[in-house]
N, C-alpha and C positions, 0 to 999 in steps of 0.2 A: 471537538465535536465529531462523533463518529458518523460516517455515511453508511447507509444501508438501503436495501431494496425490500419492498413489501407489496403484496397484492391487495387491492381494495375493490369492492363492488359498490357501484353507485347507480341509483335509479334516477334517470334524467328524462324529462319530457322534451322532445324536439319536434318542431313542426317540419313536415316535409315541404319541398319546394312547391308542390301542388297546393298544399294547405295555405302556404304563405301567399301564393298568387290569388287563391280564392278570397282570402281576407282582404287583399288589396282591391279585388273586383267588387266586393260587397260595399266598400266605401265609396265607390264611384257612383255619383248620381246619374240619373237618366240623361241629363243634359250633356254629360261628358262621355257616356258609354259609347256612342257612335264614333267618337274620335278614337277611343281606345280600340274598338273593333277595326277601324280603318288602319290603325298602326299595325295590327296583327295581320291584316290582309296584305299590307305592303311587305311585311317581313316574311310571310309564309305563303308562297304561291300555290301550295296545295290546298289552301283554304279559300273558299269563295262564297259569295252570296248566291242563293238559288235564283234570284231574279237578276240576271246579268245586266239589265238596264240600270239597276241601282248600285252597281258595284264600282261606280266612278272610274270605269275602264281599267281598274287595277288588275283584274284577272285577265283581261285581254292582253295586257302587256307581258304576262308571263306564260302564255299558252305555248309559245314557240321556244321556250327556254331550253328544252331538252329534245326538241324535234330534230332528228338527224335522218339522213337517207338510210333506207333499210339495208343497203349493202354495207354500210359502215359497221353495223352491229355484227356482221359476219367476219370481220377481220380479226384473226386470232394472233396471239403473240406467244403461244406455246405454254401458257400457264393456266389454261382453262380448267384443268383438273383440280387446281387448288381452290376454286370457287364454286364447286358443284353443290355445296351444302347451304346455299342461301335459301331460306324458307319464305316464300311469298304467298303461301296459300291463303292466309287470312286476309290478304289484300286483293285477291282476285276471285273470291268466292262469289257465286251468283245467287246465293241464298238470300232470304229476306233480311238477314242481318249483315249484309255485306257493307263494304266501305262506302259504296255509292249512296246508301240509305242513312249514313251517319250524318244526321243533321239536327238542328235545334228545334225546328218548328214542329209542333204537334197540336192535337185538338184542344189542349188546355190553354193555349195562347193564340186565339184567333187573330188573324191579321187585321189591323185597323186601317181604314181607308186613308187616314191622315198621318200614318206613322212616319212618312218621309217629309211631311210639311213642317218646316222649321220657320218660326216667326223671325223676320228680319227687320230691323229698325232702319228706316230711311229718313234721316233728318240731318240738319246741320249741327255739328257739335260746337261746343263753347270755343274751342281753339280754332275751328274753321272760321267762326264769326270774327275772332280777333285777327286772324291772318288776312281776311278780306279787308279789314280796316287798316291793317299795316300797309297794304299796297297803296293806300290813298294818302299816306303821310308825305309831307313836303320836306323830305330829308335826303341827304346824299347817301352813297353806298355804305360808307363807314358808319353813319348813324343808323342806317337801316339794319345792319347786322347787329348793332347793339340792341335795337328795339326787338329784333327776333330773339335774342338771348333773354331779354327781360320777359317777353311773352312765354317763352319756353320754361321760365323759372316759376311761373304762376302755378298754384295748386288747383285742385278740382273745384274749390269754392271761389276761385278768382283772386286769392290773396297772394301777395309777394312776401313770402316768409323768409327770404334770404337777405343777408346783409349786403349793402351796396358794394362794400369792399370785396366780398366773395364773388360777385358778378364781374367786377373789374378783373380779378385774378383769373376767373374762368376764361374770359375773353382773351387775356394775354397768353395763357398757357395752352389753351385748346384751339384758338383760332388765330393766334398771333396778331390780335387787335389791341393796340395800346390806347387806353382811354383813361379817364379820371373819374373820381367819385362825383364831381360836379357835373360832368357831361352825362353820366348815367342818370343822375337825379333829374336833370332837365328832360331827358327822354322818358323817364318814369312819369313825370307830370303830363307829358303828351299822351301817354297810354292811359292815364287816369281819366282822360276825356272821352275814352272809347265807350261804346255801349256794350253791355249794360253798365250804367254808372255805378261806380264803386269798385271796379276792377283795379288791380295793382295796389290796393291799400295794404298797409303793413299790419293793421289790426282792425278790430271791430269798430273802435272809436273813429279812426280815419275813414273807414268805409262808409259809416253813417253820415259823417260830416261832408264827404264828397257829394253825397246825394242831396243833402240840404243846401250846399253851396250852389248846386246846379239848378235848383228850383227857380223858375222865372218870377213867380209871385212870392217875394220875401216879405210877407206880412209880419205883424208882431209875433204871432205864434211860431213862425219859422225862425225868427231872430232869437226868440227865447229858447227854442229847442237847440239852436247852435250854442247858446250860452250855457245851457244845461250840460251838453256833451263836452264842451270845452273846459268848463270849470268844475263841474260836479258830476263827472262821469261815474265815479265809484258809488255815489249816493243813488244815482239813477239805476244802475244795474242791480243794486241791492234792494231796490224799491223802498228806499227811505223817503217816501213821498212827503210826509209831514215835515221832515227836515228841509227838503227842497222848497216846500211852500214857505217856510219861515225865512230861508236864506234869500229867496227872490221876491218875498212879499207878494205872493200870488193869491188870488181868490181860488176857491174850489173849481170854478168853471175855467179859469185861466190855466190852472195846473192840468186839468183834464184835457184841454185842447193841445197843450204842449206835449203831453205824453202821447196823445193820439198821433201827433205829427211824427214822432219818433218811431212808434211801433208799426207804422205803415211802411217804413223803409225796409229794404231787402238786405238782411245780414249776410247772405251768401249769393252775391251777384253771378257767380259762375255755376251755381247749383241748379238754376232754373232753365239753363240753355242746353238743349240736347242732352247728350250723354258724354260728358267731358272726357272720361277715360276710355270711351268707346268699348266698354265691356258689355256683354249680353246681360240685360237686366230682367229678362223675362223668366218667370218661374215655370219650369216644365215638371208637372206632377209625375211621380213614380207610380202612384196608384190612383184608382178611381173607386169611390164608394157611392152607389146609387140606392135610393130607397124605393124598392119595388113593392108598393102596396103594403108597407109595414115590414117588409123583409129586406135586409141589407144584402147587397150584392157587391163583392169585391172583384175588381179586375186589375191586371197589371198593365201598365202602359206598354203598347205594342213595341216600342223601341227597346224594351228590355228583352224582347224575344226575337232577335233577328234570325232570318232563315238562312243559317250557315250550313254548309255541307263540304264534303271532300271533293276536290276537283275531279271531274270525269277524265280529264287529260292525264292526270297522274295515275289514276287507276288503270287507264289503257296502257300506260308505260309499263306497269307491273305485269299486265297480261301479256304484253309483247315479250317481256323478258322471260316469263314463265313458259311461253310457247317455244322459245329458242332451244335448239338442241344442245348447243355448246355456248358457254359463257366465258368471256375473257376478263382480265383484271379491270379493264376500263369499264366494262359493263357492270361488274360487281361494285365498283366505287360509285357509279351512277345510281344503281338501284339502292345502295345503302343510303345515299343522300335522299332519294325519293321516300324511302321508308321513314327516315328521320322527319321529313317534312309532313308526311301523312300522320305519323304518331303525334307530332306537335299540333296538327290541326284537330285531331281527335281529342287531344287533351284540352285544347282551348274550348272546343264545343262542349266538353264535359263541364268545364268551369262555368261557362255561361248557363248551362242547364242547372247546375247546382246553385248558381246565383239566383236564378228565377225561382227555384223551389224554396230557397231560404227566405227570399223576400216575401213570397206569398205566405209561407208558413208563419213568419213573424208578424206580418201585417194582419193576418187572420186572427191571431191571438190578441193583438192590440184592439182590433175592431170588436171582438167579442167582449173584451174587458170594458171597453167604453161604449157599449152598444147603445145605451140611452142617449149619449151625447150625439152619436152619428144619426140617430133618429130625429132628434129635436134641434140640435145645434145650440142647446142651452149650456153655458159654461158651468152652471150650478149642478148639472148632471154628471160632471166629471168625477170619477172615482180615483182615490189614491192609487198610484201605479208607479213602481220603480222597475229598473232593469231586471232585478232578480225575479219579480213576478212573471214577466214574460219569458225569462230564461227557464223557469220551472214549468210553465205551460207548454213550451216548445221543445224542451229537452236540449236546447242550445246553450252554449257557454255565454256568460254575461258579456264578455268582450265581443262575441259575435252579434248579439242583440244591439250592443252599442254601435257597432259598425253599420248595421242596417239602419238604425235611427239617425245616424249622422248624415246630414246634407240631403235627406230624403223628404219628399212632400207627398201629401195625399189630397186629392181634390174631392170635395163634397158639395152638396147643393147649398151649403152655408158658407162656402169659401174654401180656400186652399190653405192647408196648415203644414207646418213642419212636424215631423213625427215627434221631435223632442217636446212639442207643446203638450203631448198627452201624458208625459211622465211628470209626476209630482209626488211630494211627500204627503204624509197624512197629518191631520190635526184633530184633536178630540173636542167634542162639544159637551155641553152640560149633561146631556143624556148619555154620554159615553160612546156616542157614535163616531166612527172614524170618517172624516171628510177630507177631500182633496184640498191642498193649499191653493190650487187653481180656482176652486169655488170661493175661497176666502178672498183671493185677489180680485175676483169679479165683483164681489159685494163691496170691497173696499173702493174699487174703481167707481162703482155706482154711487156710493156715498159722496165721494169727492166731486163727481159730475153734478150731483144734485145740491151741493152746498151753496150757500150765499157767497158769491164771489167778492162781495164788499167786506165780508167777514168770514174768510175761509176757516175750515176746521183744523185745529192743531192736532198733532199725533195723539196727544192725551185724549182729546175729545173723540177722535176716530176709534181709539182703543175702547173707550166706554161704550160707544154705539155698537161695536162688534161684540163686546161682552154681553150687552143687553139682548143681542140676537142669539146668544147661546154659544158663541165661539170663544174658547179659552185661549186668549192670545195676549202676549205682553206688548208694552209700548215699543220696545226695541224691535220686536218682530214686525209690528205695523210699520215702523220706519224703514225696515229692510224691504218689505213688500212694496212700499210706496216708491222707494228708489228703483226697484226692479221694474215698476210700471212707468219709470221715467217721469214721475210726478214730483215737482219741487216742494219745498217746505211751504207752510201756510203763508208766511209773509210774502214769498215770491209768487203766490197764486192770487194775491189780492189785486182786485181791479178797482179803479176809481168810479 
């Protein structure tokens, strides 16, 4: 095979580093933007918040980083001629467009009074509650460490999903604690007596049984409920009530009382206590839409428009360098560093501005497309809308629209919604009109909510009702929408 050289021309699209960073910033929700800005403030001392009181003292720490006595700048090393060509004019201009006025805040993003108010949860978590009960156990140090390992192995719902042998191995390899399966099991039983009852269960069946065993009044209904879960758990979870009734020879009233005993139990004992994983669970909207006498007004959350600017100290350093008659190598290196930081700060401010403009531009298009919904809050007013529709309206790429819609929320007078909620495919009616699948899901949800729970509607019946209303939809599509709504099949919706 002969080797040869040839020239080829290729047309490639490459994103610049600035474009890549902008794409990353667009994906950041408002809840995390402040943390991203704080990181930039820490990395770049030439960037600061205009309100020094809200800068978390980050800018104060860097003010003296390059402050040196004036006489030090006049020490020359004989190489000053080599560095006479440093141009700092754009950094020391006193015009209206100078570096000092390079900031993000403008009249389009008025400062909100509560922009710095962050909701903080103050409550006892699930694991805090268990830890407080651990301290009351009558055990020795060896057993206490085993109990700590078991509690630490629980998931957020309060279940112990790990095998006993795995816990024994962890104790041996990580803490050098030698124990046995039997000892670990005995301590698990102690923890299963903790509040809330049902913690440290291995599965749903054991969790429910722990709660029934703990009941003080064990009447016939409770004893029958224990029997149902112990012997006929599969029949119960599949709602084969007629089969249960035959197996246990129960009357309708007895069966109803037994089922009521079980459904009142807590299937997730850890889920109702505080915030077990200690993550922020509050939704911070990125946009606000207000109905002002029939006219919609869109505003961007103030946290998306931080008042960033170039540090005055760094600008003063540039001025001092520019005023100097002679410059040595050390000064040149320092001023190059300062220019790099100022350029980085200007670039970051530009990225924040572009983020603001892209968010507003995209949300405005979404608001105008779904105008009737934002006026009324009625799901049936939703229009079909896909990413391509908004991309065409805004002139943005589909991937950019997708990044804006990702993890963003808008607050309206009817509630707070994910932007993804407003995107849906279309469906044809008998009249040929294109309607949003969100509208169809709303009607399907209403039909299920209004059904007779003793005889719930099957998917075939739901399909017929939707067809009668003029929606051309297949049974498999109804089943798909029902699953998207987290609604079980008819048999599992049946109530006694």
